[in-house]
Kinemage of the C-alpha trace (Angstrom):
@kinemage 1
@onewidth
@group {chain A} dominant
@subgroup {mainchain}
@vectorlist {calphas} color= white
{ca met a 1} P -21.654 2.078 1.429
{ca phe a 2} L -18.691 2.517 3.520
{ca leu a 3} L -16.691 4.575 5.978
{ca lys a 4} L -13.811 6.663 3.648
{ca gln a 5} L -10.122 7.930 5.367
{ca ser a 6} L -8.697 10.510 2.849
{ca ile a 7} L -5.938 12.632 3.334
{ca ser a 8} L -7.119 16.521 3.210
{ca asn a 9} L -4.823 19.248 4.022
{ca gly a 10} L -2.361 16.488 5.632
{ca lys a 11} L -5.385 15.410 8.047
{ca ile a 12} L -7.592 12.203 8.058
{ca tyr a 13} L -11.345 13.169 6.589
{ca leu a 14} L -13.876 10.981 7.036
{ca ser a 15} L -17.092 10.479 4.749
{ca phe a 16} L -18.882 8.111 3.798
{ca val a 17} L -18.843 6.947 0.169
{ca gln a 18} L -21.109 4.392 -2.078
{ca gly a 19} L -19.000 2.637 -5.268
{ca tyr a 20} L -20.417 1.837 -8.151
{ca arg a 21} L -19.270 0.281 -11.234
{ca ala a 22} L -19.461 2.840 -14.745
{ca asp a 23} L -18.527 2.530 -17.993
{ca gly a 24} L -16.472 -0.868 -16.716
{ca lys a 25} L -14.340 0.887 -13.678
{ca val a 26} L -15.089 1.044 -10.525
{ca lys a 27} L -15.830 4.705 -9.343
{ca gln a 28} L -17.313 6.090 -5.584
{ca lys a 29} L -19.790 8.655 -4.654
{ca thr a 30} L -19.688 10.724 -1.747
{ca ile a 31} L -22.765 9.703 0.407
{ca glu a 32} L -21.948 12.678 3.156
{ca lys a 33} L -19.195 14.353 4.781
{ca leu a 34} L -18.510 13.344 7.907
{ca gly a 35} L -15.393 15.985 9.283
{ca tyr a 36} L -11.737 15.765 10.238
{ca leu a 37} L -10.593 12.927 12.119
{ca asp a 38} L -9.075 14.959 14.962
{ca asp a 39} L -12.155 17.633 15.411
{ca leu a 40} L -14.883 14.004 15.649
{ca lys a 41} L -12.328 13.015 18.273
{ca lys a 42} L -13.736 15.662 20.068
{ca ser a 43} L -17.228 14.026 20.322
{ca tyr a 44} L -16.693 10.579 19.946
{ca asp a 45} L -14.362 8.103 21.351
{ca asp a 46} L -13.199 6.047 18.426
{ca pro a 47} L -14.901 8.234 15.683
{ca ile a 48} L -14.201 5.303 12.885
{ca ala a 49} L -15.482 2.532 14.645
{ca his a 50} L -18.680 4.718 15.383
{ca phe a 51} L -19.134 5.285 11.729
{ca lys a 52} L -18.060 2.162 10.483
{ca ser a 53} L -20.965 0.439 12.477
{ca ile a 54} L -23.254 3.456 11.329
{ca ala a 55} L -22.728 2.262 7.840
{ca lys a 56} L -23.097 -1.131 8.063
{ca glu a 57} L -26.432 -0.733 9.774
{ca arg a 58} L -27.387 1.332 7.196
{ca asn a 59} L -26.468 -1.231 4.569
{ca leu a 60} L -28.565 -4.142 6.083
{ca ala a 61} L -31.761 -1.457 6.633
{ca asp a 62} L -30.982 -1.045 2.881
{ca thr a 63} L -33.804 -2.463 1.181
{ca ser a 64} L -34.001 -1.125 -1.884
{ca glu a 65} L -33.773 -2.881 -5.053
{ca arg a 66} L -30.740 -3.099 -7.383
{ca ser a 67} L -30.517 -4.131 -11.298
{ca ile a 68} L -27.695 -4.421 -13.720
{ca glu a 69} L -28.005 -3.807 -17.138
{ca val a 70} L -26.655 -6.434 -19.898
{ca ser a 71} L -25.843 -5.668 -23.233
{ca leu a 72} L -25.499 -8.810 -24.989
{ca asn a 73} L -24.411 -7.105 -28.335
{ca arg a 74} L -21.863 -4.689 -27.374
{ca arg a 75} L -18.282 -5.774 -27.654
{ca leu a 76} L -15.126 -5.015 -25.596
{ca glu a 77} L -13.089 -1.880 -26.835
{ca ser a 78} L -9.332 -2.777 -27.911
{ca asn a 79} L -6.732 -3.198 -24.916
{ca thr a 80} L -9.269 -2.529 -22.796
{ca ser a 81} L -8.438 -4.556 -19.399
{ca thr a 82} L -10.982 -5.698 -17.408
{ca arg a 83} L -8.848 -8.900 -15.915
{ca lys a 84} L -8.700 -8.234 -11.481
{ca asn a 85} L -6.989 -10.092 -9.351
{ca leu a 86} L -8.410 -11.820 -6.341
{ca gly a 87} L -4.921 -13.637 -5.142
{ca tyr a 88} L -3.735 -10.288 -3.771
{ca ala a 89} L -6.635 -10.021 -0.985
{ca ile a 90} L -4.172 -11.949 1.582
{ca ala a 91} L -1.868 -10.335 1.286
{ca lys a 92} L -3.851 -6.544 1.386
{ca arg a 93} L -5.197 -8.675 4.400
{ca ile a 94} L -1.203 -8.774 6.052
{ca tyr a 95} L -0.893 -5.453 5.247
{ca ser a 96} L -3.845 -4.434 7.312
{ca leu a 97} L -3.076 -6.886 10.214
{ca leu a 98} L 0.573 -4.812 10.645
{ca gly a 99} L -1.036 -2.056 10.317
{ca ile a 100} L 1.311 -0.354 7.722
{ca asn a 101} L -1.929 2.030 6.271
{ca lys a 102} L -1.581 3.584 9.455
{ca phe a 103} L 1.627 4.142 9.711
{ca leu a 104} L 1.595 5.574 6.636
{ca gln a 105} L -1.483 7.506 7.231
{ca asn a 106} L -0.073 9.531 10.489
{ca lys a 107} L 3.297 9.976 8.371
{ca gln a 108} L 1.150 11.777 5.899
{ca lys a 109} L -0.774 13.854 8.444
{ca his a 110} L 2.956 16.320 8.322
{ca leu a 111} L 3.086 16.932 4.901
{ca thr a 112} L 1.638 19.135 2.627
{ca ile a 113} L 1.382 16.787 -1.153
{ca glu a 114} L -1.230 15.728 -2.745
{ca tyr a 115} L -0.659 12.266 -4.135
{ca asn a 116} L -1.877 9.166 -1.338
{ca leu a 117} L 1.534 7.487 0.347
{ca asn a 118} L -0.710 4.347 1.644
{ca ser a 119} L -2.363 4.095 -1.846
{ca ile a 120} L 0.868 4.072 -3.467
{ca phe a 121} L 3.047 1.483 -1.340
{ca ser a 122} L -0.087 -0.420 -0.810
{ca leu a 123} L 0.323 -0.792 -5.131
{ca leu a 124} L 3.985 -1.491 -5.041
{ca thr a 125} L 3.448 -4.358 -2.070
{ca phe a 126} L 0.739 -5.737 -3.480
{ca asn a 127} L 2.162 -5.927 -7.029
{ca arg a 128} L 5.763 -7.078 -5.256
{ca phe a 129} L 3.605 -10.859 -3.595
{ca leu a 130} L 2.122 -10.564 -7.363
{ca phe a 131} L 4.159 -10.070 -10.549
{ca pro a 132} L 7.895 -8.725 -8.872
{ca ser a 133} L 9.018 -5.880 -10.881
{ca ser a 134} L 9.886 -2.296 -11.798
{ca lys a 135} L 8.273 0.407 -10.132
{ca lys a 136} L 7.008 1.247 -14.122
{ca lys a 137} L 5.887 -1.992 -14.137
{ca ala a 138} L 3.717 -2.214 -10.511
{ca phe a 139} L 2.214 1.148 -12.083
{ca asp a 140} L 1.487 -0.556 -15.268
{ca asn a 141} L -0.503 -3.202 -13.409
{ca arg a 142} L -2.427 -1.138 -11.414
{ca asp a 143} L -5.444 -1.627 -13.173
{ca phe a 144} L -5.245 -5.708 -12.089
{ca phe a 145} L -6.174 -4.730 -8.704
{ca phe a 146} L -9.818 -3.408 -7.056
{ca glu a 147} L -8.269 -0.838 -5.369
{ca ser a 148} L -8.999 3.089 -6.974
{ca tyr a 149} L -5.224 3.957 -7.920
{ca asp a 150} L -5.702 8.081 -8.743
{ca phe a 151} L -2.196 8.762 -8.772
{ca ser a 152} L 0.341 9.327 -11.774
{ca leu a 153} L 3.685 7.336 -12.203
{ca asp a 154} L 5.747 10.899 -10.879
{ca asp a 155} L 4.182 10.610 -7.752
{ca leu a 156} L 5.130 7.245 -7.461
{ca tyr a 157} L 8.904 8.302 -7.873
{ca arg a 158} L 8.666 11.109 -5.962
{ca ser a 159} L 7.060 9.114 -3.031
{ca leu a 160} L 10.230 7.151 -3.121
{ca asp a 161} L 12.091 9.602 -1.047
{ca tyr a 162} L 9.394 9.560 1.806
{ca phe a 163} L 9.379 5.792 1.988
{ca ser a 164} L 12.892 5.926 1.770
{ca arg a 165} L 12.895 8.364 5.036
{ca tyr a 166} L 10.200 6.457 6.542
{ca ser a 167} L 12.196 2.746 6.366
{ca glu a 168} L 13.749 2.398 9.719
{ca pro a 169} L 10.929 3.912 11.667
{ca leu a 170} L 8.155 1.518 9.688
{ca gln a 171} L 11.012 -1.187 10.186
{ca gln a 172} L 10.440 -0.555 14.078
{ca his a 173} L 6.547 -0.236 13.278
{ca leu a 174} L 6.422 -3.502 11.285
{ca his a 175} L 8.831 -5.339 14.194
{ca glu a 176} L 6.588 -4.238 17.213
{ca lys a 177} L 3.250 -5.242 15.341
{ca val a 178} L 5.011 -8.637 14.449
{ca cys a 179} L 5.615 -9.314 17.787
{ca glu a 180} L 1.988 -7.937 19.123
{ca val a 181} L -0.126 -10.300 16.556
{ca ile a 182} L 2.206 -13.260 15.682
{ca gly a 183} L 5.227 -13.367 18.602
{ca arg a 184} L 9.098 -13.042 18.011
{ca asp a 185} L 11.142 -16.261 18.577
{ca ser a 186} L 15.383 -14.480 18.909
{ca lys a 187} L 16.905 -16.774 20.316
{ca leu a 188} L 18.415 -17.644 17.308
{ca gly a 189} L 18.802 -15.922 14.127
{ca tyr a 190} L 19.735 -15.911 10.423
{ca tyr a 191} L 22.349 -12.977 8.453
{ca asp a 192} L 22.748 -12.742 5.171
{ca val a 193} L 24.491 -10.531 2.639
{ca thr a 194} L 23.576 -10.796 -1.010
{ca asn a 195} L 25.477 -8.841 -3.958
{ca tyr a 196} L 23.070 -6.037 -5.696
{ca tyr a 197} L 24.092 -5.402 -8.969
{ca phe a 198} L 22.222 -4.569 -12.236
{ca glu a 199} L 22.659 -6.770 -15.525
{ca ile a 200} L 22.835 -4.564 -19.065
{ca pro a 201} L 22.948 -6.257 -22.756
{ca tyr a 202} L 26.721 -4.413 -23.132
{ca asn a 203} L 29.999 -4.291 -22.136
{ca asp a 204} L 31.391 -2.409 -20.169
{ca glu a 205} L 35.131 -1.892 -19.107
{ca asp a 206} L 34.605 0.557 -16.462
{ca glu a 207} L 35.242 -0.355 -12.678
{ca tyr a 208} L 32.485 -0.480 -10.108
{ca asp a 209} L 34.414 -2.483 -7.620
{ca asp a 210} L 34.211 0.652 -4.984
{ca his a 211} L 30.825 1.244 -5.748
{ca ser a 212} L 29.096 -2.308 -5.600
{ca met a 213} L 25.770 -2.633 -3.225
{ca leu a 214} L 24.836 -5.361 -0.832
{ca val a 215} L 21.593 -5.902 0.872
{ca lys a 216} L 21.709 -7.336 4.720
{ca lys a 217} L 18.813 -9.191 5.917
{ca val a 218} L 18.361 -10.446 9.239
{ca phe a 219} L 15.962 -13.008 10.018
{ca glu a 220} L 14.995 -14.860 13.628
{ca arg a 221} L 14.260 -18.365 14.469
{ca lys a 222} L 10.447 -18.358 12.506
{ca ala a 223} L 12.438 -17.061 9.530
{ca leu a 224} L 10.541 -13.729 9.590
{ca pro a 225} L 12.423 -11.160 8.695
{ca lys a 226} L 14.081 -8.411 11.631
{ca asn a 227} L 16.034 -5.833 9.501
{ca thr a 228} L 16.871 -5.296 6.155
{ca ala a 229} L 19.272 -2.389 4.078
{ca leu a 230} L 21.065 -1.347 1.347
{ca ile a 231} L 24.571 -0.635 1.609
{ca gln a 232} L 28.002 -0.141 -0.189
{ca ser a 233} L 30.790 -2.889 0.129
{ca tyr a 234} L 33.253 -0.996 0.551
{ca lys a 235} L 31.995 0.406 3.475
{ca trp a 236} L 32.268 -3.348 4.852
{ca gly a 237} L 35.651 -4.040 3.299
{ca phe a 238} L 34.669 -6.755 0.428
């Protein structure tokens, strides 16, 4: 059992949830509904820490026997995906240390959307670590992870507008967290500009010189990124 934080009506809702496996898929069952985080703060100084402690105590006190049934004669169905990746555990830990999940959850409080921005962003981030590819490919790879990614491909594409809107605030948030967790050494910086283009399998005679893009990146002495931006080259005189 664990404490789950979900978004309901634009606010964080807490509940105790039990994970289990059925038909080869990881599912969750709500054990107890606790209420909205804002309401619980009226009774507890830190509701999340309080209920996480309760969940831990209940798990330690649970001495019920568990069994696993395995059919030796059962065969995997065609196109069944049972492979899971453990390598993203490091990326997931960094993601948590930098507070990206909390940043996006706070932003979503003020939105009226049904899909979870943090869930989508975490998939894109973990997939970029392990399998650098397109957004569509990241969606296709979602079963490689242990997280339950309950959103559609359309939801993923819709979320990109919000990620673009929060790009600069998120970079500022990451800068502050890096200063807090790791520390910055800004005595010496590195600046890099890279062309950004797409390859196509046929000849195209159209001219795109005025519309080519550049990726601007700034690093500090420890090679930690400080800023990145996508800009049109004509604005910089290239």
